[in-house]
C-alpha positions as YAML, in Angstrom:
chain: A
units: angstrom
residues:
- id: 1
  name: MET
  ca: [9.76, -19.01, -2.13]
- id: 2
  name: ARG
  ca: [6.44, -18.39, -3.83]
- id: 3
  name: ALA
  ca: [3.47, -17.10, -1.85]
- id: 4
  name: SER
  ca: [0.46, -19.36, -1.60]
- id: 5
  name: ARG
  ca: [-2.75, -18.20, -3.24]
- id: 6
  name: SER
  ca: [-4.25, -17.35, 0.16]
- id: 7
  name: THR
  ca: [-1.31, -15.07, 1.04]
- id: 8
  name: ALA
  ca: [-0.60, -13.58, -2.39]
- id: 9
  name: ARG
  ca: [-0.95, -9.81, -2.32]
- id: 10
  name: THR
  ca: [-1.30, -7.20, -5.04]
- id: 11
  name: VAL
  ca: [0.91, -4.13, -4.85]
- id: 12
  name: PHE
  ca: [-1.14, -1.04, -5.65]
- id: 13
  name: SER
  ca: [1.37, 1.69, -4.85]
- id: 14
  name: VAL
  ca: [4.92, 2.44, -3.76]
- id: 15
  name: ALA
  ca: [6.07, 5.71, -2.18]
- id: 16
  name: ILE
  ca: [9.54, 6.79, -1.07]
- id: 17
  name: SER
  ca: [10.04, 9.51, 1.54]
- id: 18
  name: ASP
  ca: [12.68, 12.25, 1.41]
- id: 19
  name: LYS
  ca: [14.64, 10.17, 3.95]
- id: 20
  name: GLY
  ca: [14.54, 7.09, 1.69]
- id: 21
  name: ASP
  ca: [11.87, 5.21, 3.64]
- id: 22
  name: VAL
  ca: [9.91, 2.86, 1.36]
- id: 23
  name: TYR
  ca: [6.17, 2.32, 1.81]
- id: 24
  name: VAL
  ca: [4.01, -0.11, -0.16]
- id: 25
  name: GLY
  ca: [0.20, -0.29, -0.39]
- id: 26
  name: THR
  ca: [-0.97, -3.92, -0.66]
- id: 27
  name: GLN
  ca: [-4.14, -6.01, -0.56]
- id: 28
  name: PRO
  ca: [-4.79, -9.74, -0.99]
- id: 29
  name: ARG
  ca: [-6.02, -10.92, -4.36]
- id: 30
  name: ASP
  ca: [-9.59, -12.10, -4.87]
- id: 31
  name: VAL
  ca: [-11.13, -10.21, -1.94]
- id: 32
  name: PRO
  ca: [-13.44, -7.18, -2.01]
- id: 33
  name: PHE
  ca: [-11.69, -3.81, -1.99]
- id: 34
  name: GLY
  ca: [-10.88, -2.54, 1.47]
- id: 35
  name: VAL
  ca: [-10.63, -5.99, 3.02]
- id: 36
  name: ASP
  ca: [-7.24, -6.72, 4.60]
- id: 37
  name: GLY
  ca: [-5.42, -3.83, 2.91]
- id: 38
  name: TYR
  ca: [-2.16, -2.62, 4.45]
- id: 39
  name: ILE
  ca: [0.52, 0.00, 4.07]
- id: 40
  name: VAL
  ca: [3.83, -1.68, 4.85]
- id: 41
  name: LYS
  ca: [7.21, -0.10, 5.51]
- id: 42
  name: VAL
  ca: [10.09, -1.98, 3.90]
- id: 43
  name: ASP
  ca: [13.85, -1.71, 4.41]
- id: 44
  name: PRO
  ca: [15.09, -0.90, 0.88]
- id: 45
  name: ALA
  ca: [18.48, -2.58, 1.48]
- id: 46
  name: SER
  ca: [17.27, -5.92, 2.84]
- id: 47
  name: GLY
  ca: [13.61, -6.05, 1.77]
- id: 48
  name: LYS
  ca: [12.72, -6.77, 5.41]
- id: 49
  name: LEU
  ca: [9.27, -5.73, 6.64]
- id: 50
  name: LEU
  ca: [9.71, -2.97, 9.23]
- id: 51
  name: GLY
  ca: [6.06, -2.35, 10.07]
- id: 52
  name: LYS
  ca: [2.51, -2.27, 8.75]
- id: 53
  name: ALA
  ca: [-0.71, -0.37, 9.27]
- id: 54
  name: PRO
  ca: [-4.19, -1.44, 8.17]
- id: 55
  name: ALA
  ca: [-5.32, 0.87, 5.38]
- id: 56
  name: PRO
  ca: [-6.81, 0.29, 1.94]
- id: 57
  name: THR
  ca: [-4.84, 2.29, -0.62]
- id: 58
  name: HIS
  ca: [-4.48, 2.51, -4.38]
- id: 59
  name: GLN
  ca: [-2.32, 5.62, -4.46]
- id: 60
  name: LEU
  ca: [0.15, 6.54, -1.76]
- id: 61
  name: SER
  ca: [2.17, 9.70, -1.12]
- id: 62
  name: VAL
  ca: [4.57, 10.71, 1.62]
- id: 63
  name: GLY
  ca: [4.49, 14.35, 2.71]
- id: 64
  name: PRO
  ca: [7.56, 16.44, 3.50]
- id: 65
  name: ASP
  ca: [6.86, 15.84, 7.20]
- id: 66
  name: GLY
  ca: [6.84, 12.05, 6.68]
- id: 67
  name: GLY
  ca: [3.03, 11.79, 6.90]
- id: 68
  name: LEU
  ca: [1.41, 9.09, 4.77]
- id: 69
  name: TYR
  ca: [-1.43, 10.08, 2.46]
- id: 70
  name: PRO
  ca: [-3.29, 7.08, 1.02]
- id: 71
  name: GLY
  ca: [-5.79, 7.50, -1.79]
- id: 72
  name: ILE
  ca: [-8.48, 5.03, -2.77]
- id: 73
  name: ARG
  ca: [-10.58, 4.50, -5.85]
- id: 74
  name: VAL
  ca: [-14.33, 4.24, -5.83]
- id: 75
  name: ASP
  ca: [-16.38, 1.68, -7.73]
- id: 76
  name: LYS
  ca: [-18.84, 4.16, -9.22]
- id: 77
  name: THR
  ca: [-19.08, 7.93, -9.26]
- id: 78
  name: ASP
  ca: [-20.75, 10.71, -11.19]
- id: 79
  name: SER
  ca: [-17.77, 12.98, -10.59]
- id: 80
  name: VAL
  ca: [-15.86, 14.25, -13.60]
- id: 81
  name: LEU
  ca: [-12.65, 14.72, -11.58]
...
């Protein structure tokens, strides 16, 4: 089944915890950044969605304690980092 244009999402990041939990940062296409972004937890065996939390994210890490650490980009900055 192919997603319709209104439900198509872009995957920005994937992170796997030490326990094997899989988290994916997504956002719909053709919307401003930060609108309707989610981190979803996916069962790696079945691909079934296990949960989601609203959060814009371009980079995603999972800490040793299982905490999620999303990172976002900015449109413009004077920073050299």
